[in-house]
Structure formats: C-alpha cells, structure tokens
N, C-alpha and C positions, 0 to 999 in steps of 0.2 A: 488423450491426451492420457497413459499410465500415469497416477499416482505421485511415480517419483520425478517426475517432469522440468520441477519448481529448481531443483537438484541440475540444470541441464542449462540456466540458464545463463547465458556468458555478458562478461561487462563490456566496453559501457551501456549501460540502460539505462532508461529513464524512466523515473518515476512521477508519475500526476495523481496530484491531487490536491486535497478545494483548501485553501488556503483562511477561507473564513471557521474551519472547524478545529476546534478549540485543543483539535486529543490529537487534530498534525501537526499543526502548529508545531505542537509538542513537538511530535516526531520528526520532524523536520528538522528543526534547531539541537535537535540530539543528532541526525544529521550529520550535519554543517559540523561538526565537529567531530566529528570518525576518523580514522586513519586512511578505510579504505573514501574518503569523499569523491576522492578524480573519480567512482566506475560512477559516479550517476550526475547526472542529469535532472533535476528539478522543473518540474513545473507548476506553475501555480495555473486550475482551469477557470480562480476566480479572476485572472488576473486578465484587465479590460481590453488587452490583443486576444486572446488566446479565442482560438477556435476549434474546435473537435473533428471538427467534419475533414479540415486541414491533415490532418490522426486517422481520418477512412472514419472512426465512431461517433457519438453523437452525446453531446449533451450531459439526457438525461441520464446513458446510459453511463460516463463516467463517474455522474455525478450518485450515478447506487453503491461503486463500487469501485476501490482502489484497481490503479492500470498500471503499467509497468506496460516495457515495451524493452525487447533488448538486441544485442548487435549481430544475432543469427535474423533477426526479423520476428517475433515471437510474440504473438501477451500472451500476458499474465495476467487474467483479473483476478477480484478479490481478494480470501485468503491464501492462492496463488500467488495473487504476486506478493501479498509480504514473504510468504516463501524466500519465492525465487528474488527479489532483494536482499532475504536475509541471509540466505546461500552464497549471491558476491560478496556483500561483503565481508564473511568466513564463515559464518554462522555454519556451513553444513550439516554437523551431527544433529543438532538442535533440529533445526527442517526435516533429516531424517525421521525423526523420529516421531515429529511432524504430522507424515507422512500414514504414520501405520496402521493394519482399523483397528478403525473407533478412537483411536485420538485426532484423525481425517478429523468426522467424520462429524464429532462434538467439538472440534475447534469449526469448520465451519459452518458448520449452524450459530456459533459461541459466534463467528462472524457476521453471519449472515443481519442474525439479531441485534446485535453492536451495531450495524452498519446502516440499519433500517430510520435506529432514535437516535445515531450520535447527537446528531446538532441538539435536541433537546437536552439529553444528560449533558452535553456541552455544558450546555446554555446553564443546567443544572449548577453541574462542575462545576467552575465560574464565580460563580453566587458563591460557593460554600467556601472555593476562593479566598474572595473581599474579604466576610467573613472571619476568619482564620489571621 
C-alpha cells in the first residue's frame, strides 16, 4: 500500500469502533453530528450481536486497532483507518499532510502507542473529568 492510499477511500464506509472506549465514544458522538454522517455506517464491535468473523476479521485484531471498510472492499486499519475516514469526511488536505514522510511515521507511532493504552488512558481521563 502506498502512503497516500487512504485518500482513495470511497464512501460509503463502515467504521468499526469499540463502544466501551471513552475516546471512541466521544469521536462517534462527534461523527453522528457531522454533515457527512450519511457516508458512514458506525458499527460498535462491543455490541452483543457483533461477530467479527462475518466481516472476515478476528475480534482481538479489531479491538487492537480501528478498522474501516470502504465501498470498494478495501480495508484500512489503524492510523490509515483514521486517515481514510477523514478523507471521506472531506478533510483531504489534512490527510495528505499526515501522509508525508516523517509526519506519517510519527502519527503511526503515536497511534500505536495510544491504541495499546487507550483503555487505561480512557479510565484515567474519565476520572479526571468527573472531578472537574
């Protein structure tokens, strides 16, 4: 995959997210109000009826990183899923910048670091929010 492949994502897309993650919930709430929400199907992988195997995936892999599936049958995973989502939402210039050498590597590394710790960070963040 070339570094600009997320710019080729075509709507409608399906975004698979963790409904138990505080950060995911906040992002989904923002997306639900977005003027291009009709381009996105939101699927909570924590829903009791969700079956990752029906989508050709493993649940543990989907819990580890964001997954997005576009109308052309292409899967985008991790930071590329975020890039593809934002390209579909119309933020193509921002996505293009995030694909540049150096920036791409830093964002991918930052995403990986965050994704592995999102539950703990989210719990800490929620506790801080409740004290405020």
